[in-house]
C-alpha positions in Angstrom: 195.5 60.5 -114.0 192.4 61.8 -112.2 190.9 60.1 -109.3 187.5 58.4 -109.7 184.9 58.2 -106.7 181.8 56.2 -107.2 179.1 57.5 -105.0 175.8 56.0 -103.8 176.9 52.3 -103.1 174.1 50.3 -101.5 175.1 46.7 -102.0 178.0 44.4 -101.5 177.9 43.1 -105.1 178.4 46.4 -106.8 181.0 47.3 -104.3 183.1 44.3 -105.0 182.9 44.6 -108.7 183.7 48.3 -108.9 186.6 48.1 -106.3 188.3 45.6 -108.8 188.4 48.5 -111.4 190.9 51.4 -111.3 188.8 53.6 -108.9 189.9 55.3 -105.8 186.9 55.9 -103.4 183.5 54.6 -102.9 180.8 56.9 -101.4 178.2 55.5 -98.8 175.1 58.0 -98.4 174.2 57.7 -94.9 171.4 60.5 -95.2 168.0 60.7 -96.7 168.3 59.8 -100.4 167.3 57.0 -102.8 170.7 55.7 -102.4 170.7 55.9 -98.6 172.3 53.1 -96.7 172.5 52.2 -93.0 175.6 52.9 -91.3 175.9 49.2 -89.9 175.4 48.0 -93.7 178.0 50.4 -94.9 180.4 49.2 -92.3 179.8 45.7 -93.3 180.3 46.3 -97.1 183.4 48.2 -96.0 184.8 45.4 -94.3 184.8 43.2 -97.4 186.6 45.9 -99.5 190.4 45.5 -100.5 192.9 48.1 -99.2 193.8 51.2 -100.7 190.3 52.2 -101.7 189.0 55.4 -99.7 185.6 54.9 -98.1 183.7 58.0 -97.9 180.6 58.6 -95.5 178.3 61.1 -97.2 176.2 62.9 -94.5 173.7 66.1 -94.3 173.9 67.9 -91.2 175.0 65.3 -88.8 174.7 65.4 -85.1 178.0 65.2 -83.1 176.9 61.8 -81.9 176.4 60.6 -85.6 179.5 61.9 -86.5 181.3 60.2 -83.6 179.4 56.8 -84.7 181.1 57.2 -88.0 184.5 57.9 -86.7 184.5 55.3 -84.1 183.5 52.7 -86.7 186.9 52.7 -88.1 185.2 52.0 -91.5 185.7 55.4 -93.2 188.6 57.5 -94.4 186.6 60.7 -95.4 183.4 62.3 -94.2 181.8 64.4 -97.1 179.6 67.0 -95.5 176.7 67.9 -97.9 174.5 70.2 -95.7 174.8 73.6 -93.9 177.0 72.2 -91.3 178.5 74.4 -88.6 182.3 75.2 -89.2 182.9 73.9 -85.7 181.3 70.5 -86.5 183.6 70.1 -89.8 186.6 71.2 -87.6 186.2 68.7 -85.0 186.0 65.7 -87.4 188.6 63.2 -87.0 188.7 62.0 -90.5 189.6 63.6 -93.6 186.9 66.0 -94.8 185.1 66.8 -98.2 182.7 69.8 -98.1 180.1 69.7 -101.0 179.0 73.0 -102.5 175.9 73.0 -104.4 175.6 75.1 -107.6 172.5 76.2 -109.3 171.8 78.7 -112.3 171.1 81.4 -109.7 174.5 80.8 -108.1 177.5 83.5 -108.4 181.0 83.4 -107.4 180.1 86.1 -104.7 177.9 83.9 -102.7 180.2 80.6 -102.9 181.4 80.4 -99.3 185.0 79.2 -100.2 187.4 81.1 -98.5 186.8 80.3 -94.9 186.2 76.8 -95.7 189.4 76.2 -97.8 191.3 76.4 -94.4 189.3 73.7 -92.8 188.5 70.9 -95.4 190.8 68.6 -97.3 188.6 68.8 -100.5 185.8 70.8 -102.3 183.3 68.9 -104.2 181.1 70.9 -106.6 177.6 69.4 -107.3 174.4 70.5 -108.9 171.6 71.9 -106.8 168.3 70.9 -107.7 165.6 71.9 -105.1 166.4 70.4 -101.8 167.8 67.0 -103.2 171.2 65.7 -101.8 172.4 65.0 -105.1 172.4 62.1 -107.9 170.1 64.2 -110.0 172.0 63.5 -113.3 172.1 67.2 -114.1 175.3 69.3 -114.7 175.7 73.0 -113.5 177.1 75.8 -115.1 180.9 75.1 -115.3 181.9 78.7 -116.1 180.8 79.7 -112.5 183.9 77.4 -111.5 186.1 78.8 -114.2 185.4 82.4 -112.7 186.2 81.2 -109.2 189.6 81.5 -107.7 189.4 78.3 -105.7 193.4 77.6 -105.2 192.5 74.0 -103.6 192.1 70.5 -105.4 188.5 69.9 -106.0 185.9 67.0 -107.0 183.6 67.6 -109.6 180.2 66.0 -109.5 176.8 66.6 -110.9 175.6 64.5 -114.0 179.2 63.4 -115.0 179.2 60.3 -117.2 180.7 58.8 -120.4 179.1 61.3 -122.6 180.8 64.4 -120.9 183.6 63.3 -118.7 186.3 64.4 -121.0 184.8 67.9 -121.6 184.7 68.1 -117.7 188.4 67.2 -117.4 189.4 69.4 -120.2 187.5 72.5 -119.0 188.0 72.3 -115.2 190.8 69.9 -114.6 189.4 68.5 -111.3 191.5 66.4 -109.0 188.8 63.9 -109.0 185.5 63.0 -110.6 182.4 61.9 -108.7 180.4 59.4 -110.5 176.7 58.4 -109.5 173.5 58.6 -111.4 174.9 58.5 -114.9 176.5 55.4 -114.5 173.3 53.5 -112.8 170.6 51.1 -113.9 168.3 52.5 -111.2 169.2 54.6 -107.9 171.6 52.6 -105.9 172.3 50.0 -108.6 175.3 50.8 -110.5 175.7 49.7 -114.2 179.3 48.3 -114.3 179.6 48.4 -118.1 178.9 52.2 -117.8 181.4 52.6 -115.3 184.1 50.6 -117.3 183.3 52.7 -120.6 183.9 56.0 -118.4 187.2 54.7 -117.3 188.3 53.6 -120.5 187.4 57.0 -122.0 189.5 58.9 -119.1 192.3 56.2 -119.9 192.4 57.0 -123.6 192.4 60.7 -123.5 
């Protein structure tokens, strides 16, 4: 079964309700975003979560000190790099790594830098590029771009995934994991548990 990551966690109530469902990872956005959470608060929420749920720190161009603070907190399993990070910074990360690659209608397979990255990161995450926004736009990108790309590495699919299109996404792209965010929210940072349950049920019955 495909793995499920719920990103943009901002409060303990959502985190506990979601962690009781059949999900595999929670994402905490530590960079500028409507869903930004302070590192200290993410650490606190993480301490209440049950075992076997991966905690993901989502960052954009962090400094070495910021990265070390995440690593030293012992609260996270993965760092998701969502900016234009130097490869050496990603290499030195002591945690497992996810590299987000944003795709827009102008993107072609020729300008997706995956060859060098695939030797460094544990997973790719493909998301929709909308201006300078971090993510959580609720918009999908042209999946045909991924179909034409010889990735040869397990990847996570993000970008406007929800109950209405999750089966199409799984059938067309076969990602190792799905990242759910804005399409299962009541408002930025406040998750709709019923929509998450509905999405999980759709996946289960596929």
